VEXROPA-810116 format. One record per residue (C-alpha): residue number from 1; residue in one letter; x, z, y. Coordinates in pm, 1 decimal, decimal comma. Example, Ala and Ser with C-alpha at 12.3 -4.5 7.8 and 13.67 -1.06 7.14 Angstrom:
residues 2
+-----+---------+----------+----------+----------+
| num | residuo |       xx |       zz |       yy |
+-----+---------+----------+----------+----------+
|   1 |       A |   1230,0 |    780,0 |   -450,0 |
|   2 |       S |   1367,0 |    714,0 |   -106,0 |
+-----+---------+----------+----------+----------+
//
This chain:
residues 414
+-----+---------+----------+----------+----------+
| num | residuo |       xx |       zz |       yy |
+-----+---------+----------+----------+----------+
|   1 |       X |   -585,7 |   1082,0 |  -3058,3 |
|   2 |       X |   -403,5 |    750,4 |  -3105,7 |
|   3 |       X |   -294,3 |    541,6 |  -2804,2 |
|   4 |       X |   -565,5 |    293,2 |  -2897,8 |
|   5 |       X |   -829,1 |    567,9 |  -2903,3 |
|   6 |       X |   -700,6 |    693,0 |  -2567,4 |
|   7 |       X |   -764,0 |    350,7 |  -2413,8 |
|   8 |       X |  -1107,4 |    328,3 |  -2572,0 |
|   9 |       X |  -1193,7 |    669,9 |  -2429,1 |
|  10 |       X |  -1071,0 |    561,2 |  -2087,0 |
|  11 |       X |  -1283,5 |    242,8 |  -2100,3 |
|  12 |       X |  -1587,9 |    442,8 |  -2209,6 |
|  13 |       X |  -1545,5 |    678,8 |  -1912,1 |
|  14 |       X |  -1494,9 |    380,6 |  -1679,3 |
|  15 |       X |  -1812,9 |    215,6 |  -1812,6 |
|  16 |       X |  -2024,7 |    520,9 |  -1721,5 |
|  17 |       X |  -1914,4 |    498,3 |  -1358,8 |
|  18 |       X |  -1892,4 |    120,2 |  -1326,3 |
|  19 |       X |  -2067,3 |    -76,1 |  -1605,8 |
|  20 |       X |  -2025,4 |   -406,5 |  -1423,6 |
|  21 |       X |  -1666,9 |   -502,6 |  -1344,6 |
|  22 |       X |  -1505,8 |   -791,9 |  -1166,1 |
|  23 |       X |  -1252,6 |  -1026,8 |  -1317,9 |
|  24 |       X |   -987,8 |   -853,2 |  -1107,3 |
|  25 |       X |  -1084,9 |   -515,6 |  -1257,8 |
|  26 |       X |  -1074,3 |   -665,9 |  -1607,7 |
|  27 |       X |   -714,7 |   -773,6 |  -1546,9 |
|  28 |       X |   -636,0 |   -427,5 |  -1419,2 |
|  29 |       X |   -772,6 |   -271,3 |  -1738,4 |
|  30 |       X |   -562,7 |   -513,7 |  -1943,1 |
|  31 |       X |   -251,2 |   -421,0 |  -1747,3 |
|  32 |       X |   -325,5 |    -52,4 |  -1808,9 |
|  33 |       X |   -372,8 |   -112,0 |  -2183,7 |
|  34 |       X |    -38,0 |   -294,1 |  -2211,1 |
|  35 |       X |    177,4 |    -82,8 |  -1978,7 |
|  36 |       X |     27,5 |    261,0 |  -2018,6 |
|  37 |       X |   -117,4 |    255,8 |  -2371,8 |
|  38 |       X |    125,4 |     14,9 |  -2541,5 |
|  39 |       X |   -143,0 |   -222,4 |  -2674,5 |
|  40 |       X |   -124,8 |   -598,0 |  -2707,2 |
|  41 |       X |   -333,3 |   -814,8 |  -2478,6 |
|  42 |       X |   -528,2 |   -937,7 |  -2777,3 |
|  43 |       X |   -618,1 |   -585,5 |  -2890,0 |
|  44 |       X |   -707,5 |   -477,9 |  -2537,7 |
|  45 |       X |   -933,3 |   -780,7 |  -2492,4 |
|  46 |       X |  -1108,3 |   -702,5 |  -2815,2 |
|  47 |       X |  -1176,1 |   -342,5 |  -2700,2 |
|  48 |       X |  -1318,0 |   -467,3 |  -2371,4 |
|  49 |       X |  -1541,4 |   -718,5 |  -2552,0 |
|  50 |       X |  -1690,2 |   -441,7 |  -2765,1 |
|  51 |       X |  -1715,5 |   -184,1 |  -2482,8 |
|  52 |       X |  -2041,5 |   -296,2 |  -2324,8 |
|  53 |       X |  -1874,2 |   -367,5 |  -1993,2 |
|  54 |       X |  -2030,2 |   -659,7 |  -1814,0 |
|  55 |       X |  -1779,4 |   -899,5 |  -1661,8 |
|  56 |       X |  -1912,0 |  -1053,5 |  -1342,1 |
|  57 |       X |  -1974,1 |   -990,8 |   -977,5 |
|  58 |       X |  -2003,3 |   -621,6 |   -895,9 |
|  59 |       X |  -2366,5 |   -539,2 |   -818,0 |
|  60 |       X |  -2479,6 |   -319,9 |   -537,2 |
|  61 |       X |  -2692,6 |    -23,0 |   -621,3 |
|  62 |       X |  -3018,4 |   -148,6 |   -475,1 |
|  63 |       X |  -3171,5 |    198,5 |   -488,3 |
|  64 |       X |  -2886,2 |    329,2 |   -267,2 |
|  65 |       X |  -2919,2 |     26,7 |    -34,4 |
|  66 |       X |  -3282,1 |    113,7 |     35,4 |
|  67 |       X |  -3228,9 |    487,9 |     21,0 |
|  68 |       X |  -3477,6 |    533,0 |   -263,2 |
|  69 |       X |  -3422,4 |    769,1 |   -554,0 |
|  70 |       X |  -3490,5 |    622,1 |   -896,4 |
|  71 |       X |  -3666,1 |    946,5 |   -999,2 |
|  72 |       X |  -3914,0 |    905,7 |   -712,1 |
|  73 |       X |  -4052,8 |    577,2 |   -841,6 |
|  74 |       X |  -3999,9 |    621,9 |  -1213,8 |
|  75 |       X |  -4360,2 |    714,3 |  -1284,6 |
|  76 |       X |  -4523,0 |    501,8 |  -1016,8 |
|  77 |       X |  -4733,1 |    191,2 |  -1078,5 |
|  78 |       X |  -4589,7 |   -152,4 |   -999,4 |
|  79 |       X |  -4813,8 |   -173,0 |   -694,5 |
|  80 |       X |  -4698,7 |    168,1 |   -564,6 |
|  81 |       X |  -4335,4 |     76,9 |   -621,3 |
|  82 |       X |  -4376,4 |   -253,6 |   -437,5 |
|  83 |       X |  -4541,4 |    -77,6 |   -140,1 |
|  84 |       X |  -4264,9 |    183,5 |   -123,0 |
|  85 |       X |  -3985,7 |    -77,8 |   -144,5 |
|  86 |       X |  -4151,1 |   -310,8 |    107,1 |
|  87 |       X |  -4209,8 |    -41,9 |    368,8 |
|  88 |       X |  -3850,9 |     91,7 |    336,4 |
|  89 |       X |  -3712,7 |   -260,9 |    350,9 |
|  90 |       X |  -3912,0 |   -341,9 |    665,8 |
|  91 |       X |  -3788,5 |    -28,4 |    846,9 |
|  92 |       X |  -3420,9 |   -100,3 |    765,8 |
|  93 |       X |  -3460,5 |   -469,9 |    841,1 |
|  94 |       X |  -3607,7 |   -402,2 |   1185,5 |
|  95 |       X |  -3326,8 |   -151,7 |   1259,7 |
|  96 |       X |  -3076,2 |   -423,7 |   1176,2 |
|  97 |       X |  -3248,4 |   -679,0 |   1399,5 |
|  98 |       X |  -3242,3 |   -433,9 |   1685,8 |
|  99 |       X |  -2876,8 |   -342,3 |   1642,2 |
| 100 |       X |  -2744,0 |   -620,2 |   1867,3 |
| 101 |       X |  -2532,1 |   -784,9 |   1599,7 |
| 102 |       X |  -2244,4 |   -539,3 |   1622,3 |
| 103 |       X |  -2021,0 |   -498,9 |   1312,8 |
| 104 |       X |  -2136,2 |   -232,8 |   1070,3 |
| 105 |       X |  -1911,6 |     59,5 |    960,8 |
| 106 |       X |  -1920,8 |    -74,5 |    602,9 |
| 107 |       X |  -1760,1 |   -399,3 |    719,6 |
| 108 |       X |  -2065,7 |   -618,7 |    675,2 |
| 109 |       X |  -2217,6 |   -815,5 |    959,4 |
| 110 |       X |  -2581,9 |   -735,4 |   1029,7 |
| 111 |       X |  -2676,0 |  -1077,0 |    884,9 |
| 112 |       X |  -2497,1 |   -990,0 |    559,0 |
| 113 |       X |  -2671,1 |   -652,3 |    553,9 |
| 114 |       X |  -3012,5 |   -813,5 |    596,5 |
| 115 |       X |  -2941,5 |  -1050,8 |    309,6 |
| 116 |       X |  -2854,8 |   -751,6 |     91,5 |
| 117 |       X |  -3177,0 |   -577,7 |    198,8 |
| 118 |       X |  -3373,1 |   -888,1 |     97,0 |
| 119 |       X |  -3198,1 |   -897,1 |   -241,0 |
| 120 |       X |  -3281,5 |   -531,2 |   -302,7 |
| 121 |       X |  -3646,5 |   -584,0 |   -202,5 |
| 122 |       X |  -3688,4 |   -897,6 |   -413,6 |
| 123 |       X |  -3530,2 |   -736,2 |   -718,4 |
| 124 |       X |  -3709,5 |   -401,9 |   -707,2 |
| 125 |       X |  -4057,2 |   -526,2 |   -618,6 |
| 126 |       X |  -4071,6 |   -772,1 |   -906,0 |
| 127 |       X |  -4141,4 |   -577,2 |  -1230,9 |
| 128 |       X |  -3947,1 |   -816,4 |  -1454,5 |
| 129 |       X |  -3647,5 |   -836,9 |  -1219,5 |
| 130 |       X |  -3653,2 |   -462,4 |  -1173,9 |
| 131 |       X |  -3651,4 |   -405,4 |  -1549,5 |
| 132 |       X |  -3366,9 |   -653,1 |  -1602,1 |
| 133 |       X |  -3171,1 |   -495,8 |  -1319,8 |
| 134 |       X |  -3196,7 |   -144,0 |  -1459,3 |
| 135 |       X |  -3116,7 |   -267,6 |  -1807,3 |
| 136 |       X |  -2807,3 |   -442,3 |  -1674,4 |
| 137 |       X |  -2667,5 |   -122,9 |  -1540,2 |
| 138 |       X |  -2757,1 |     48,7 |  -1867,9 |
| 139 |       X |  -3048,2 |    239,7 |  -2002,3 |
| 140 |       X |  -3258,9 |    458,7 |  -1773,4 |
| 141 |       X |  -3101,6 |    793,1 |  -1858,5 |
| 142 |       X |  -2750,0 |    660,1 |  -1811,3 |
| 143 |       X |  -2850,2 |    496,3 |  -1482,7 |
| 144 |       X |  -2975,6 |    827,7 |  -1350,6 |
| 145 |       X |  -2648,4 |    989,5 |  -1458,7 |
| 146 |       X |  -2456,9 |    721,1 |  -1271,9 |
| 147 |       X |  -2663,9 |    775,7 |   -960,3 |
| 148 |       X |  -2609,0 |   1152,4 |   -958,0 |
| 149 |       X |  -2241,8 |   1127,3 |  -1045,8 |
| 150 |       X |  -2159,4 |    884,6 |   -764,8 |
| 151 |       X |  -2371,9 |   1041,8 |   -489,4 |
| 152 |       X |  -2146,0 |   1081,6 |   -185,8 |
| 153 |       X |  -1877,4 |    860,2 |   -336,2 |
| 154 |       X |  -1981,4 |    518,5 |   -213,8 |
| 155 |       X |  -1678,0 |    297,8 |   -164,3 |
| 156 |       X |  -1458,5 |    541,0 |   -357,5 |
| 157 |       X |  -1278,8 |    486,7 |   -689,8 |
| 158 |       X |  -1261,0 |    748,2 |   -964,5 |
| 159 |       X |   -905,7 |    810,4 |  -1085,3 |
| 160 |       X |   -919,1 |    977,9 |  -1426,8 |
| 161 |       X |   -710,9 |   1282,4 |  -1508,3 |
| 162 |       X |   -385,9 |   1229,6 |  -1688,1 |
| 163 |       X |    -11,0 |   1180,4 |  -1657,2 |
| 164 |       X |    180,6 |    920,5 |  -1460,6 |
| 165 |       X |    544,7 |    861,8 |  -1374,9 |
| 166 |       X |    609,0 |    940,2 |  -1012,4 |
| 167 |       X |    906,0 |    827,1 |   -805,2 |
| 168 |       X |   1167,3 |    552,1 |   -853,2 |
| 169 |       X |   1514,5 |    516,6 |   -994,9 |
| 170 |       X |   1556,6 |    139,7 |   -937,3 |
| 171 |       X |   1822,0 |    -17,8 |   -718,9 |
| 172 |       X |   1600,2 |     -2,4 |   -411,7 |
| 173 |       X |   1517,8 |    365,6 |   -445,8 |
| 174 |       X |   1605,3 |    607,3 |   -166,4 |
| 175 |       X |   1740,6 |    953,7 |   -248,2 |
| 176 |       X |   1409,7 |   1128,0 |   -174,2 |
| 177 |       X |   1228,8 |    909,7 |   -430,5 |
| 178 |       X |   1438,1 |   1045,2 |   -719,0 |
| 179 |       X |   1429,0 |   1142,0 |   -996,2 |
| 180 |       X |   1131,3 |    983,4 |  -1173,6 |
| 181 |       X |    926,0 |   1273,7 |  -1309,4 |
| 182 |       X |    599,8 |   1315,8 |  -1502,5 |
| 183 |       X |    301,4 |   1446,8 |  -1312,2 |
| 184 |       X |    -43,7 |   1541,5 |  -1443,0 |
| 185 |       X |   -338,2 |   1513,1 |  -1202,6 |
| 186 |       X |   -699,8 |   1617,6 |  -1246,5 |
| 187 |       X |   -983,1 |   1371,2 |  -1184,1 |
| 188 |       X |  -1033,2 |   1272,5 |   -820,1 |
| 189 |       X |  -1213,0 |   1012,0 |   -613,2 |
| 190 |       X |  -1023,6 |    821,0 |   -342,5 |
| 191 |       X |  -1148,2 |    592,7 |    -64,8 |
| 192 |       X |  -1118,5 |    223,6 |   -157,7 |
| 193 |       X |  -1027,0 |    144,5 |    203,9 |
| 194 |       X |   -847,5 |    317,2 |    486,0 |
| 195 |       X |  -1082,3 |    491,3 |    729,4 |
| 196 |       X |  -1203,8 |    235,5 |    985,4 |
| 197 |       X |  -1256,8 |    248,1 |   1359,5 |
| 198 |       X |  -1632,6 |    237,2 |   1305,8 |
| 199 |       X |  -1621,4 |    538,3 |   1073,1 |
| 200 |       X |  -1393,3 |    734,2 |   1300,8 |
| 201 |       X |  -1620,5 |    670,0 |   1600,0 |
| 202 |       X |  -1907,3 |    830,6 |   1411,5 |
| 203 |       X |  -1687,3 |   1135,0 |   1363,1 |
| 204 |       X |  -1597,9 |   1144,4 |   1735,4 |
| 205 |       X |  -1962,0 |   1108,3 |   1839,2 |
| 206 |       X |  -2044,3 |   1414,7 |   1627,8 |
| 207 |       X |  -1727,0 |   1605,6 |   1721,3 |
| 208 |       X |  -1636,1 |   1517,6 |   2082,9 |
| 209 |       X |  -1367,2 |   1787,3 |   2086,3 |
| 210 |       X |  -1152,6 |   1536,0 |   1891,0 |
| 211 |       X |  -1197,3 |   1252,2 |   2140,9 |
| 212 |       X |   -903,8 |   1122,0 |   2341,7 |
| 213 |       X |  -1027,2 |   1289,5 |   2656,7 |
| 214 |       X |  -1102,2 |   1632,8 |   2503,6 |
| 215 |       X |   -840,0 |   1694,7 |   2237,0 |
| 216 |       X |   -572,2 |   1953,2 |   2336,0 |
| 217 |       X |   -225,4 |   1802,0 |   2356,6 |
| 218 |       X |    -86,7 |   2037,7 |   2091,0 |
| 219 |       X |   -291,0 |   1840,5 |   1834,0 |
| 220 |       X |   -173,3 |   1494,2 |   1935,4 |
| 221 |       X |     81,7 |   1302,9 |   2139,8 |
| 222 |       X |     36,7 |   1062,9 |   2428,4 |
| 223 |       X |    -42,5 |    769,5 |   2195,0 |
| 224 |       X |   -351,4 |    929,0 |   2036,0 |
| 225 |       X |   -625,6 |    663,3 |   2019,9 |
| 226 |       X |   -417,8 |    473,3 |   2274,7 |
| 227 |       X |   -623,7 |    150,7 |   2267,5 |
| 228 |       X |   -968,8 |    317,3 |   2280,5 |
| 229 |       X |  -1167,4 |    306,9 |   2604,3 |
| 230 |       X |  -1459,8 |    532,4 |   2688,1 |
| 231 |       X |  -1447,7 |    679,5 |   2342,0 |
| 232 |       X |  -1488,2 |    339,4 |   2180,3 |
| 233 |       X |  -1257,3 |    122,2 |   1975,3 |
| 234 |       X |  -1146,4 |   -230,6 |   2083,1 |
| 235 |       X |  -1425,3 |   -485,2 |   2069,8 |
| 236 |       X |  -1473,3 |   -655,9 |   1733,1 |
| 237 |       X |  -1252,5 |   -409,5 |   1542,0 |
| 238 |       X |  -1508,7 |   -182,5 |   1374,9 |
| 239 |       X |  -1378,9 |   -280,6 |   1031,7 |
| 240 |       X |  -1009,0 |   -243,7 |   1117,7 |
| 241 |       X |   -826,3 |     74,1 |   1007,8 |
| 242 |       X |   -823,0 |    343,3 |   1269,5 |
| 243 |       X |   -468,3 |    395,5 |   1402,6 |
| 244 |       X |   -298,1 |    621,6 |   1653,7 |
| 245 |       X |   -446,0 |    927,1 |   1481,8 |
| 246 |       X |   -259,0 |   1251,7 |   1434,8 |
| 247 |       X |   -252,0 |   1439,7 |   1103,4 |
| 248 |       X |   -467,9 |   1709,3 |   1262,8 |
| 249 |       X |   -737,7 |   1453,3 |   1352,7 |
| 250 |       X |   -721,9 |   1301,1 |   1003,4 |
| 251 |       X |   -766,7 |   1645,3 |    849,9 |
| 252 |       X |  -1064,0 |   1720,5 |   1074,5 |
| 253 |       X |  -1229,0 |   1389,8 |    989,3 |
| 254 |       X |  -1177,3 |   1449,3 |    613,2 |
| 255 |       X |  -1335,0 |   1795,2 |    635,4 |
| 256 |       X |  -1629,1 |   1655,3 |    834,4 |
| 257 |       X |  -1685,6 |   1417,1 |    544,5 |
| 258 |       X |  -1663,5 |   1704,0 |    290,8 |
| 259 |       X |  -1339,2 |   1560,8 |    161,4 |
| 260 |       X |   -967,1 |   1607,9 |    225,4 |
| 261 |       X |   -649,7 |   1406,9 |    256,6 |
| 262 |       X |   -478,7 |   1301,5 |    -68,6 |
| 263 |       X |   -175,4 |   1482,5 |   -198,0 |
| 264 |       X |    138,3 |   1269,2 |   -216,1 |
| 265 |       X |    103,5 |   1260,1 |   -595,7 |
| 266 |       X |   -262,1 |   1155,9 |   -580,8 |
| 267 |       X |   -177,9 |    883,3 |   -334,1 |
| 268 |       X |    103,6 |    740,8 |   -549,1 |
| 269 |       X |    -94,6 |    746,1 |   -872,5 |
| 270 |       X |   -383,0 |    569,7 |   -698,9 |
| 271 |       X |   -148,1 |    313,9 |   -540,2 |
| 272 |       X |      9,8 |    221,9 |   -874,3 |
| 273 |       X |   -331,4 |    108,4 |  -1000,6 |
| 274 |       X |   -246,7 |    199,6 |  -1360,1 |
| 275 |       X |     82,5 |      8,4 |  -1368,7 |
| 276 |       X |    403,5 |    174,4 |  -1482,5 |
| 277 |       X |    750,9 |    137,9 |  -1329,8 |
| 278 |       X |    649,8 |   -136,1 |  -1088,9 |
| 279 |       X |    752,4 |   -151,9 |   -726,9 |
| 280 |       X |    419,8 |   -259,8 |   -572,6 |
| 281 |       X |     46,5 |   -209,2 |   -645,1 |
| 282 |       X |     31,4 |   -555,0 |   -813,4 |
| 283 |       X |    370,1 |   -567,7 |   -988,4 |
| 284 |       X |    736,9 |   -602,7 |   -910,7 |
| 285 |       X |    709,3 |   -869,2 |   -642,6 |
| 286 |       X |    517,8 |   -902,1 |   -319,0 |
| 287 |       X |    424,3 |  -1194,2 |    -94,7 |
| 288 |       X |    210,0 |  -1251,9 |    214,5 |
| 289 |       X |   -101,7 |  -1324,6 |      5,9 |
| 290 |       X |   -103,3 |   -970,4 |   -131,4 |
| 291 |       X |    -47,9 |   -744,2 |    171,5 |
| 292 |       X |     -5,2 |   -724,8 |    547,6 |
| 293 |       X |    363,2 |   -641,9 |    599,9 |
| 294 |       X |    679,0 |   -764,5 |    770,0 |
| 295 |       X |    488,1 |   -885,6 |   1079,2 |
| 296 |       X |    317,8 |  -1162,4 |    877,6 |
| 297 |       X |     -7,7 |  -1094,4 |   1069,1 |
| 298 |       X |    137,7 |   -946,5 |   1388,7 |
| 299 |       X |   -104,3 |   -651,7 |   1386,6 |
| 300 |       X |   -341,6 |   -462,8 |   1160,7 |
| 301 |       X |   -603,2 |   -663,7 |    971,9 |
| 302 |       X |   -958,6 |   -575,1 |    861,0 |
| 303 |       X |   -968,5 |   -348,5 |    558,1 |
| 304 |       X |  -1018,9 |   -526,7 |    228,2 |
| 305 |       X |   -867,5 |   -859,4 |    342,1 |
| 306 |       X |   -606,5 |   -856,4 |     66,3 |
| 307 |       X |   -659,1 |   -817,2 |   -312,3 |
| 308 |       X |   -732,5 |   -477,2 |   -462,2 |
| 309 |       X |   -508,6 |   -311,2 |   -720,3 |
| 310 |       X |   -615,9 |   -215,2 |  -1071,5 |
| 311 |       X |   -816,7 |     80,0 |   -944,1 |
| 312 |       X |  -1009,4 |   -134,8 |   -698,2 |
| 313 |       X |   -821,3 |      8,7 |   -401,0 |
| 314 |       X |   -727,2 |   -199,9 |    -99,6 |
| 315 |       X |   -434,0 |   -187,9 |    142,0 |
| 316 |       X |   -233,6 |     52,9 |    -69,6 |
| 317 |       X |     80,0 |   -115,1 |     69,1 |
| 318 |       X |    116,5 |   -251,7 |    417,7 |
| 319 |       X |   -137,7 |   -260,9 |    702,1 |
| 320 |       X |   -103,8 |    112,7 |    795,5 |
| 321 |       X |     98,2 |    415,8 |    684,9 |
| 322 |       X |   -138,5 |    679,1 |    550,0 |
| 323 |       X |   -122,8 |   1053,9 |    611,7 |
| 324 |       X |   -101,2 |   1283,8 |    301,9 |
| 325 |       X |   -170,0 |   1651,7 |    268,3 |
| 326 |       X |    181,8 |   1762,7 |    170,4 |
| 327 |       X |    468,1 |   1897,4 |    375,2 |
| 328 |       X |    762,3 |   1661,3 |    355,1 |
| 329 |       X |   1047,9 |   1797,1 |    143,7 |
| 330 |       X |   1335,3 |   1552,1 |     81,9 |
| 331 |       X |   1438,8 |   1690,4 |   -257,9 |
| 332 |       X |   1097,2 |   1803,9 |   -376,5 |
| 333 |       X |   1105,0 |   1578,2 |   -684,2 |
| 334 |       X |   1394,1 |   1779,5 |   -831,0 |
| 335 |       X |   1165,3 |   2074,5 |   -903,4 |
| 336 |       X |    814,0 |   1941,4 |   -847,1 |
| 337 |       X |    544,5 |   2120,1 |  -1055,3 |
| 338 |       X |    401,6 |   1927,6 |  -1345,4 |
| 339 |       X |     32,1 |   1972,0 |  -1267,3 |
| 340 |       X |   -134,0 |   1882,4 |   -934,1 |
| 341 |       X |    178,9 |   1926,8 |   -724,3 |
| 342 |       X |    164,1 |   1975,1 |   -349,3 |
| 343 |       X |    476,4 |   2035,2 |   -146,6 |
| 344 |       X |    491,9 |   2339,5 |     77,0 |
| 345 |       X |    385,7 |   2697,6 |     32,1 |
| 346 |       X |     19,2 |   2635,8 |    110,7 |
| 347 |       X |   -263,5 |   2607,8 |   -138,4 |
| 348 |       X |   -544,2 |   2357,2 |    -90,0 |
| 349 |       X |   -770,7 |   2630,1 |     49,6 |
| 350 |       X |   -514,4 |   2764,4 |    295,3 |
| 351 |       X |   -428,6 |   2417,1 |    418,0 |
| 352 |       X |   -789,2 |   2316,9 |    470,3 |
| 353 |       X |   -887,5 |   2641,5 |    637,2 |
| 354 |       X |   -578,7 |   2676,8 |    857,8 |
| 355 |       X |   -462,8 |   2320,5 |    917,2 |
| 356 |       X |   -448,3 |   2371,1 |   1293,8 |
| 357 |       X |   -167,3 |   2619,7 |   1242,4 |
| 358 |       X |     55,2 |   2374,5 |   1055,0 |
| 359 |       X |    377,6 |   2274,5 |   1232,3 |
| 360 |       X |    591,6 |   2116,1 |    959,8 |
| 361 |       X |    630,5 |   1739,5 |    904,3 |
| 362 |       X |    365,5 |   1576,3 |    687,0 |
| 363 |       X |    410,7 |   1295,9 |    430,9 |
| 364 |       X |    318,1 |    933,5 |    512,0 |
| 365 |       X |    277,8 |    668,0 |    242,7 |
| 366 |       X |    217,3 |    294,4 |    200,5 |
| 367 |       X |    416,4 |    126,2 |    476,8 |
| 368 |       X |    265,2 |    -82,4 |    754,3 |
| 369 |       X |    222,7 |   -430,5 |    897,9 |
| 370 |       X |    551,9 |   -400,5 |   1085,3 |
| 371 |       X |    802,1 |   -326,0 |    812,3 |
| 372 |       X |    972,4 |   -526,7 |    534,9 |
| 373 |       X |    890,0 |   -532,9 |    165,5 |
| 374 |       X |   1155,6 |   -276,6 |     78,7 |
| 375 |       X |    969,2 |    -13,6 |    279,9 |
| 376 |       X |    615,0 |    -80,9 |    155,0 |
| 377 |       X |    704,9 |     -6,5 |   -210,0 |
| 378 |       X |    470,6 |    229,5 |   -395,2 |
| 379 |       X |    738,0 |    499,5 |   -426,1 |
| 380 |       X |    856,5 |    486,3 |    -63,3 |
| 381 |       X |    821,9 |    814,9 |    125,3 |
| 382 |       X |    808,1 |    874,2 |    498,3 |
| 383 |       X |    714,3 |   1169,7 |    723,5 |
| 384 |       X |    627,3 |   1258,5 |   1081,4 |
| 385 |       X |    521,2 |   1558,9 |   1285,4 |
| 386 |       X |    146,4 |   1640,5 |   1240,9 |
| 387 |       X |     77,0 |   1564,5 |   1610,1 |
| 388 |       X |    246,2 |   1225,2 |   1596,9 |
| 389 |       X |     39,1 |    909,5 |   1660,0 |
| 390 |       X |    135,4 |    545,3 |   1640,8 |
| 391 |       X |    -37,4 |    208,3 |   1599,0 |
| 392 |       X |     89,0 |    185,3 |   1240,9 |
| 393 |       X |    -53,1 |    514,6 |   1115,6 |
| 394 |       X |   -399,0 |    569,1 |    960,2 |
| 395 |       X |   -534,9 |    749,2 |    654,2 |
| 396 |       X |   -790,4 |    758,4 |    370,2 |
| 397 |       X |   -965,1 |   1051,2 |    199,7 |
| 398 |       X |  -1010,2 |   1197,1 |   -147,2 |
| 399 |       X |  -1269,4 |   1414,6 |   -315,4 |
| 400 |       X |  -1221,5 |   1608,3 |   -632,8 |
| 401 |       X |  -1480,6 |   1554,8 |   -902,0 |
| 402 |       X |  -1567,6 |   1909,7 |  -1001,6 |
| 403 |       X |  -1390,6 |   2135,0 |   -757,9 |
| 404 |       X |  -1500,9 |   1982,3 |   -431,2 |
| 405 |       X |  -1366,5 |   2165,3 |   -125,1 |
| 406 |       X |  -1671,7 |   2216,9 |     98,3 |
| 407 |       X |  -1494,5 |   2414,5 |    371,3 |
| 408 |       X |  -1673,8 |   2321,8 |    693,1 |
| 409 |       X |  -1493,3 |   2209,1 |   1004,5 |
| 410 |       X |  -1400,8 |   2539,1 |   1173,9 |
| 411 |       X |  -1650,1 |   2614,6 |   1453,0 |
| 412 |       X |  -1511,7 |   2561,0 |   1800,8 |
| 413 |       X |  -1168,0 |   2494,5 |   1652,4 |
| 414 |       X |  -1056,8 |   2354,7 |   1984,3 |
+-----+---------+----------+----------+----------+
//
C-alpha cells in the first residue's frame, strides 16, 4: 500500500466513526497527511474533498441525547415516532428543570442541555428534518454501524492502530526520554477530557469505600480529595478535572467505568495528535492561548477550555498531570518492546485484577498548571508513588476497541 493509499484508508476509517468534522479536525488531518504520510497539502486537501467528510460544526447524536435506539423507531409511522420523541423529550426536560441549575457532569449548564433536548426533539419529530439528519450522518446502515460502534465511547476519540515515534532526542530532552524508538499500538479509545469532579463524584456515590472518609490510608496520602467536603467537590467546579487522587483511586474509577488507565505509550501517541517530532500537542511552540501551564491561570481550569489537538483531545499538556498504567523505569526506552509496550512485569490482566497490591512508582504524563513549558512537553516523563495525591494530579481513561477488559471492581476490595 502506498503512503497515499495509507492516508486514504485512514480517512475512510475516520469517516465511519465521525463523518462530520470540525475545521480544527480538518487541519489535524492535513497535519497528519504531511508529517506522517509525506503528502503535500494540496494532495491531502484533494483526498479530503473526495472522502465524503462533511466539514462543519460537529453534530450531536440526537438519538443518544434522547436515549432512543434508531432500530426501535425505524419501522414506526411518523406519528408514532413523534409521540415517542415528544414523551422522552418531556421527561428529560422536566428532570432538567428540577435539577436546581447545578452544572452537569458533561460540562453543559442545564440551560444548554435543554436547548440540545429541544434541537433533538425538533429534528427527529419532523419527517423531512429527520430524513436530512440521518442522511447527513450517512446512509441508514452506516448510521446503525456508527451507533453500535460508539456505544459506551461518548466523549472518547478513536486512535487507530499503527506506529509512532516515541520519546525525544532534542536539546530539551531528559535522559529518561531517550532514545526515540518506534512503537506499534493497537486501536484504542481515549477520553477526550480528563475525568472531572462531577464524574468522580458519581463514582464515589456508587463506591463509598473510595471516599475521603472511608478509604484506607495505605491507598492514599493525607492530601487525597483534600478540598472536598462532605463527599462533594468545591462549589461550581463540576467540570474541573478531579485532582488529589491516588493511582489506586484512578484505577478503581477506570474499572468501574469498564475501562482502564492508558499505558505510557498510548498516552504519548494520543497527546501527539498525529504530529511527528514536535514538542507539544500543537507543534514546536506553546503559548498561554493553547494550554494552562506556568501559573498563567493560577489553578486548574475547566476541561476543554483550550484547543484540542489533532485527535480532538483536550488538556494533553498542562492543567493536570495524568496517571498512566505503567511502572516508571528510567531507562525503559533502551529496550522497550515494539508492540503495545507496558513497563513492569505485569500484564494488563494482572494489573487490573491486582492493582491494590502494586507498590512501585507509576508514570505521570502531561505536566500541570504550575510548571513551565519545558516540563509540559509531550515526551516529558514523571512518576510518583501510587498512593500519592496532589492538587496537580488527575487522570483520563482508555478502552480498547476489540479486547475490552471487563474485569469488575473487586468486591469489598477495601
